[in-house]
N, C-alpha and C positions, 0 to 999 in steps of 0.2 A: 477520250482520255484527257483532253485539255480541260473539259469541265470538271473532271475528277481532281485534277491538279489545283484548279481554282478553289474547289470546295475544301481540299486539304489545306490550302494556304489560309483560307478564312478560319478554319478550325485551329491551325497553329497560332494564328494571331490572337485568338481567344485564349489559348493556353498560356500566353505570356502573362495573363492576369492570374493572380493567385486564386481568386474565387473559382474560376473555371477549371484551374488545375486541380484544386481540391474536389470540385464537382466530378471530375473524371475519376478520381480515386474512389469517391463514394459510389459512382456507377459500377466500377470494378467490384467493389465490396458487395453491392446489391446482387450482381450477377453471380458471384461466388456463393453468397449466402443462400439465395433461392435455388441454386443448382444443387446444393448439398442439404437443403432444409429437410427434404423428405427422407434423406438417408440417416439423419441423426434424430429424427422425430421418434420418440418412444412408441412402441407398439401398444395399442389400446386393448386391454384384456378385460372382459366382463366376467369377473370371477367372484365367487362368494364362498364363505365357509360351508363345508359339508356338501358342496355341489360337485358335480362330475365334470372333469376337464374334457372339453371337446377336442383338444389337440395336445400333442406332446409339447411341453414348454421347457425351454432351456434357459439357463442363466445368461443374461447379456454381459455380465461383468464378473470379475473375481472379487469376492468380498468375504471377510471373516464373519463366521457365525458365532458371535460372542456368547450367546446363550448356550449353544451346544458346547462351546469351549469351556465355559464355566462348569457345566454339568459334567463334562469329562474330567475336569480337574478335581471336582468334588468326589467323583467316584474313585479317582486315583488316590486321593487323600484318604478316603475311608478304607481303601484296600490295604493301606499300610498298617501292619500289626505293631502293637506296642513293643518297645525294645526293653528287655530285661538283662541286667548284668549280674554276674556272679562275683561276689566279694570274697576273694580267697582269704583275706585276713580274718574273717569270722571263724573259719575252721581252726586256724591257729589259736585264736583267742579262746575258743571253747576247749580245745585240747589243753591249753595252759591253765584254764580254770579247773578242769578235772585233775590235772597234775598237781595243782596247788592244794586241792582237797586231800589227795593222798599224801602230799608232803606235810600238810598240817597234822594229819593223824600220826605220821611217822615222827614228827617233831614232839608231839605230845607224849608218845610212847617213850621217846628218848629222855624227855624231861622227867617223866615219872620214874624211869629206871635210874637216872642220875640222882634224883631226889631220894629214892629208896636207898641207894648205895651210900649216899651222904649221911642219912639218918642211922643207917646200920653202923657205920664207922663211929658215929658219935656215941651210940649206945654201948658199943663194945669198948670204947675208951673209958667211958664212965663206970661201967659195971665190971669190966674185965672179962666179960663173956660175950660171945657172939649170940645175937638174937635177931629174929626176923622183924624188920620195920613194917609198920602197917601200910598197906598199898591203898592208893586212892580208889574210891568206889567208881563204878562205871559212869554214874551221873556227874561225878566230879571231873572225870576225864572228858566227858561230853561237853561240859561247860568250858573246859580248857580249849577244846577244839573250836568251839563256836566263837571264842574270843579271837582266835586267829583268822576267822573268816568274816566276810561281809554279812550284813543283815539280809541282803537279798538271797545269798546262798543258803544261809541257815533257815530262811523262811521257805525256800523252794525244795530243799533236800530234807527228807524226814530224819528223825533222830535214830531210827532203826538202821539207817545206812551208816551213820557215824559209829553207832555201837558195834555194828558188824565189823566195820573196819578196825575199830579199836581192839576188838577181841581176836583179830587175825594175827597170826604170827608174821614175823618180818618177811620171810620167804613168800608166804601166801599173799601178803600185801603187795609185794613187788610184782608177783605174777598177775594179780588182779589188776594192778595199775597198767601193766603192759598190755594185757588183753583189752582192757577198756579203752585205752588211748588208741590202740590199733583199730578197733572197731569204729570209734568216733572218726578217726582220720579217713577211713575207707568210705564211710557214708557221707561225711561233710565235704569231701572232694568232688562229689557229684552235685548237679543242680538240684536245689531244694526250694521250689517256689512256696508261697504261703499255703496253698491248698495241698501241698505234698509233705508238709512237716510231719503229720501223724504217720504217714506211710514210712517216712524215713526213720521215725522212732521205732516203728515195728521192725524195720530191717536191722537196726542196731541191736534190738532185743533178740532177734533171731540169731544174730552173730554171736552173742554172749551166752545164749541159752545152752548151747552144746559144748561149753567149755568144761574143764575138769575141776572147777572150783567147788568148794563146799556150798551147800544150798544157801546158807545165810549170806555168805560172801558173794555168791553168784547173783543173788537177788539185789544185793547192794550195788554190784557192778552194773546190773541191768538198769536199776533206777538212776544211777549216775550217767549211764550212757543215754537214756531217754532225756534226762535233764540237759545234757550237753548238746543234743541235736537241736539246731536252730535254723531258721530260714536264712539262706545265703543268696537267694536270687531276688533282686529288687527292680522295680520299674524305673527306667531312666527317662524322665520327661524331656530333657535337653536333646539327647540323641534321637528320641522319637520325633520331636518337632523338626529337627534338622533333616531327617529322612523324609518326613512328609513334605517339607519345603522343596527338597531336591526332586521328589517325585512329581510335585505339582509343576515345577519349572521345566521338567523334561517332557511335559505333555505338549504335543504339537497343536497349534491353533487349528480349529476346525474351519475349513474354508469351503465356500461354494464356488467352484471353479467356473470360469467362462466357458460356456458350451455344455456345462453339466446339466443332465436332465433332472429337473425338479419334480415334475409330475408327468406321468405317462398319460397317453390318451385313454379316456374312459376310467381313469383312476379317481377315487374319491379324494377331495381336498380336505385333509385333516388339519387340525390346529397347527401341527408342526410344519406341514407343507405350506399352509397359509402364511405362517410367520416367515418362512423362507422366501416366499413370493414377495412379501412386503419388504423384506430385507434387501432384495436385489432391485427394488424399485419398480416392480411390475404391477403393483396395485394402485400406486398414486401417480402413474405415468401420465395421466391426462393433465395434471396440474404441475408437472415437473418442468422447470425452466432451465435446469442446470445444463442439459445438452446444448441448448440454444445459446446460452451464455458462453459455453466452451467454444462453440463454433465461431461466435462473434470475436472472441479473443484471438483465436487462431488467424482469422482474417485480418484483424487489426495488426497483429505482429507481422504478417506477410506484407501487407500494404505499407506499413511504416518503414520496413527495410527497403522496399521498392522506392518509396518517396525519398529516403535518404540517399539511395544510389543515384537517382536522377538529380537530386539537389547538389551532390558533390561531383557530378560528371563534368569533366573538363572539356567543355565544348561550347560553341556559340549557342545563343539562346534559341535561334531558329532551328539549328540541328538538334538541340536537346528536346525541343517540343515535338519535332518530327519523330525522334526515337521513341518518346513517351507514347505518342499516338499510335505508332506502328506496333509497339509492344502490346499496348492495350487491345488492339484489334486482333492480333495473333493469339493473345491469351484468351480473349472472349470466344474466338472461333474454336479454339482447342477445347475449352470448357463445355461449350454447347455441343460440339461433336461427341465429347465424352458422355454427356448426359443423354443424348439420343441413343448411343450404343447401349447405355445402361438399361434402357427400357426393355431390351431384348433378353435381359438376364432371367426373366421369369420362365423362359423356355427350358427345355430339357438340358441345354448346355449353359449352365450358370457361369462358366468361365469365358463367355463370349467377349468379355472386356479386353482380353488379350489381343483382339483384332484392332483395337484403337491404334491409329498411327502416331505412336508416342513420340517419334523422332521428328515429326513434321515441324512443329513449332521451334524445337531446338535448332534444326538446320536453317530455318528461315531467319531466326534471330542471329545465329552465328554468321550467316552470309551477309545480312543486311546491317547489323548493328555491331555486336561485340561478343566475343567468346565468353567473357565473364558474365554478361547478362544472360547468355544462353544457359549457362550452368545454373544461375539463380532461377531462371524460368523452369528448368527441368525439376529442380527441387520442389518448387511451389506446385507444379503440375502433379508431381508424384504424391504430395500430401492430399491434394484435392481428389486425385484418382483413387487413393486408398479409401476415401470416404464414399465417393460416388459409386464405386464398384463393390460395395460391402453387402450386396444382396446375397442371401443364402448363408451368411455367417452370423454368429451370435454377438460379436463385438461391433464396435464402431469402425474400426480400421481393418481393411483388407490388406494386410502387410505384403502379401505376394504381389498384388497389383502395384503397390508403391515401388517395390524392388524392381519389378519388370519395367516400369516407366523410367526410373532412374537409369537403369542399365542401357535401355534403348536410346535415351537421349544422350548419355555420355558417349556411347559408341559412335553416334552420328557426329558429335562435336569433335571427338578425337580423330575420326577419319578425315574430316574436312579441315583440320588444323593446317595441313600443308597441301591440301588438294583444293585449289581455288577455281578450277574450271567448271563450267556448268555441266560438262559431260561427265564429271566425276560424281554428280549428285546421285545418278542411278546406281553407280558402283557403291556409293555410300549406303543406299537403300538395301543392296544385296548384303553388304557387310552387317548392317543393322539386323536384317533377317536372320543371318547366321548367329549373331549374338542373342537375338530373341529366342531362337530354338534352343540354344545351350542353356539360357536362363530358365526357360519354362521346364525343360526336362530336369534340370538340377532341382528346381522347386518340387517337381513331381516325385523325384527320387527321395528327397528329404522327407516327404510325407510318409514314405514307405507304404504307399497304397498299391492296390492291384488294379491295373488298367488293361483293357484288351487292345487289340491292334487298331480297331476303329477309333478308339479314344486317343491313342497316340498319334494316329494319322490326323485327327481333328486338330490337336494342339500344334502339330507340325505345320498344317496349312494356315491356321490363323496367325502363327508367328511369321510365316513367309509373307502373308498378305499385309501384315502390319508394317514390315520393313519396306516392301515395294510400294505400298500406297503412300507411305511417308515421302518417298522420293518423288513419286508421280505428282502428288499434291504440291510438294515444294517447287518442282519444275513448273507446274501450272500456275501457281500463285505468285512466283517470284517476279515475273515481268510486270504484273499489275501493281505490286507493292513498289517496285523500282520506279515505274512511271508515275504512279499516283503520288508518291512522296518525294519524287525527285532524288532518290537515294542512289549514290554512285558506289556500288559495292565493289569489293576486291575482284569478284568474279566478273563483273561488268567491265572493270578496267582492263583485266587480262584479255577479255574478248576484243576490246577496242584496240589493244596493242597488236592484234593479229595483222601482219603485213598484207593479208588478202582483203582487208577492209577497203571498200571502194574509194574512200577519201585518201587513204594512204597509198593506194595504187595510183591514184590521180597525181599525187605529189611525186611519186617515184618516176612515173612516165613523162610528166609534163615539166617537172622541175627537179631533176635528179640532184642538182647541187643543193637545193633547199632541203631535200630529203636527207642528204648526208649531213648538212649543217644541223638539222633537227635531231638526228641521232647523236651527234657529238654533244649538243646542248643537253640532251636527255641523260647522257652519261654523267655530265657534270652535275646536273640538277638533282638526280636521284641520290648520288653519293652525299651531296651537301644536305639534302632534306633528311636523309636517314641519320646523318651525324648530329642533327639538332632535334631529332624526334618528330619531324614533320612527316607527311605522307609521301614517301619516296616513289611509290608506284604511281600515284596521281601526278606527281611531277614528271615522271618519265612519259606517261601517256599524253599529258598536256603538251609536252615538248614536241611530240610527234605531230600534233595538229596546230601548234601555235602560229605557224607561218603558212597555213593553208590558203590564206588570201593572196599569197604570191603567185598562185597558179593562174590567176586572171591575166597577169602580165609577167610571166617568168623571166623574159629576156631583159627586163628593166632592173634586175637584181644581180649584183656582181657575181654571186656564187654560181649563177646559171649562165654566165657569159663566157662560154668556152669557144675559142676561135671565131668570135664575132666582135664587131665594133661596139663600144659602149654607147647606147642610144642617148644617154644623158648628155653626151658631148655636143649634140645638135639641138638640145632642148633648153629653153630658158629655165632658171632655177625654180621659178614659181610652179611650172608644170611638173618638173621632176619631183618637187616637194609634195605636190598633190598625189602623184602616183605612189611614192614611197609610203606616205602617211596612210593612204587608203587601204593598204594591205591588212592592217589590224581590224578596221571596221568590216572590210570585205570578208575576212576570215571568220569573224564572229557571225556575220550574216549567213555565210555558207554552213557553218556548224549548226546554227539554229534551224536552218532549212532542213538539214538532215536529222533534226531532233536529237542532237548530241546533248549529253548532260551539261547542266548549268556550270559546273566547275570547269569543264573543258572550254566552254564558251568564254567564261571569265578570264581564263589564262590567255586565250588568244586576244582578247580585247584589252587586257591590262598589262601585258608583258612589257610594253614600251612606256606605259604610264603617260606622263606629259613631258617626256624628254625632248630636248631640242635637236633638230636635224642640223648639226653644226656645219657640215660640209656645204650644204646648199644655202644655209643662212649666210655663211661667210662669202660664198660665191656671189650671192645676190648683192652683198654690200660692196664687194670688189667691182661689181659691174656698175656701181654708182646708183643703185636703186634705193629708194626710201622704203625700208621694210621694218616691220615690228617683229620683235623676237617671238611674240605670242603666235604670229602667223606661221612660224616654222616649228611649232611644237605639236606633238601628237595630241589628239583631243582627250586622251585618257579613257576611263578613269585611272587613277593611280592604283597600284597593287593593293588589294584588300586582304590578301592572305599571304602566309609565309611562302607557300609554293609559288604564287605568282611573282612575288618579289625576287625570289631566288632564280626563277627562270629568266626574269628580265636581266638580272646581273649576269647570269651564265650566257645569255644570248650575246651581250656586248663583249664579254670576256672571250668567248670562242671566236667571234669575228675579228677581234683585235689581235689575238694570238696567231690566228691563221694568216694574218697579213704580215707577220714578222718572219724574217728569214733566220733559221737556226736559233730559236730563242733559248736562252740559258735559264736555269732555275731562278737566278736572281732577277732577270728581266721579267720572267713570268710573274714572280711574286710582286714586283714593283707595279706591273701593269694591273694585276688583280686589285691590289690595294688602292691604286689611283681611281679605278672604275668605281669601287665601292664608296670611296670617299666622295667622288663626284656625285654619286646618287644621293648620298646623305646630305651633302651641301645643297643639292638641287631640290631637296624635300620630297624625293620620290618614294621614300620609305616611311613617310609620316603617317600613313593610314593603315599600315599593317603592324602586327605586334612582334616584329623582330627586335631583339635586344642587341646591344653592342657586343655582348659576350657571344651571342649566336652568330653575329656577323663575323667575328673573329674565327669561329669554328668553320663557317662557310668558306672564308678566305683560305684557311688551311686545307680544307677538303678540295677546293678548286685547284690549288697548287699541286697537291699530290696527284690528282687525276691528270692534269695537264703535263706534269713531268713524266708521267707514265706514257702519255701519248706521244710527246715530242722528245723522247730521250734520244741521245746520239746513237747512230748506228755505224757499223764498220763498213767502209767503202771497199767493195771488191774491185779487182783490177779492171774488169770489163766496164764497170760503172765509171771508173776514173778515165779510161780511154775515151768512153763515150762523151764525157763532160769536156775533155780536151778538144775532141772533134767539133762539138757544139760551139765551144769558145772560138 
């Protein structure tokens, strides 16, 4: 394990250089690319026109068949019939025309009559006798009528019609007009296209033939009726074009759907089928590079986001590189395991991919690194899984596999959010198994397929195996990652805080005063660290072990001197100094011997920094000895982290407050501020990144915790009497 740690340290040192860090991302990209290469590679089909298909071929994508769509639109456009409209005003115009002809005849008759009466009166006045005035001849009357009408009417209507009308009596003319207008109205109010005009004229002729008019007048009415009948239905190009456009726009595009059968086995590949195969990219698949470019872009996006995450990660360079290397190993392990499982998809059970322990990587990263990174890992793994497990489907992505991996990973992360003990990992695996079963069955039910009992049992078993194997693999791999990378996980810290740990039991039994002191310091440090955003749990556990070195000579430390004489009273200051100072180095050595995490060892070694043992230094000077201040200082090193610095301050604060009798809040605050000020002036905080604002927060947290511990209590009568007796 030591060799593994040394190897990992060398790799981390290399990752500090940008070149090797980029090289690691390139390696990740290569692993991802080649693990998914075969899954995006287009299937090679040896097909030719008018050959017979050796297998059933389905479309790998959904694409619009534009040629078929255009053909369908053309058929729809051709199916639209021309639109004809009936112009109602034509009927009224023709009726008015016939009415005007009758009116003109009546006017001529009236004029002839008036002229005759006028001449008759003139003759009678001149001769004194009444005599008949000469009446105009029929041709003269005909000429008079034609003058009142247009040239078109006189050309289209024969003279016989006018003569017949002129010879009719007023009553007959009125009846003829009414019958003719009625017949024309009746026929013209119906649709009369161009090809039906002659039929309409025959209908109006039939209408007038059986009237009671005289034969000459009837014939005239018939001829006028035929003349009045005219086409009233005309082609409307604008409305027809609008209807055609609407019909074309309403045509749905013809699409070749993903999974749609293009050609059945043993079916002849016709020109249309061959065109569809070419359209979906199955004919030029050998030279197609688009799937590989798409895969490359997906990998670039995923790795770019990952690079940005680690670039912005607020952590020390060494920790950041450890996390990056750890993430890479877990990710590569998961991808390779996924790829191995995908090789078994060719068997009868194509859904074997559900057995993949999808929650393993998420749990490892959640425990060892960070919950946010675990979520990101789960998303990337789901994308890769949806491509790797795409065997047996026509598309590139097996969406159900992606959903399954995301749900499984999220279930593990959520369960472990507040469950940090190693014993909870197996429970998390059972929880993940339950989620897996629900997800798989929900996906099966959504498909609305029909499965028998054996198939349901198969899905149940592989979902159960996936969750449990995730937990088992996590438990098995966790110690190796923790030891190899020197990672102090939350779970590991909680285990180290167990009072049954051998070193804690050693402190409790051999130095109970030190144990109590350590617990008090832990309470102070944890609250202060959490107040400034540092690792409170690390501070608490570090406090438990920071004075483990005192177990070598417990009676030489004041907190363990109960009912015994202080041995330092009989020792020279130089010897006492050596004993006291040694406890920091002795503690670090003991912790290293027990293979404790580096962070815990550093706290034990750094919590006193290079502070001065003032009591024994001044005692030596009082004894008249020539001493240097450096000889009475701890060897250090100074605190390198916020946690070590806060524990060092809390250690001094707890010891100082414990020595006070009935401390008031004001005394406690003054003492805390003096100790922090002394540490600052002594340069003990120069090598950690604590800010003055954070020190103010730490001071406030210490005061709150100490006031809660040393608050005044009511003295009961028995206690008062006992104190009086003792006095």
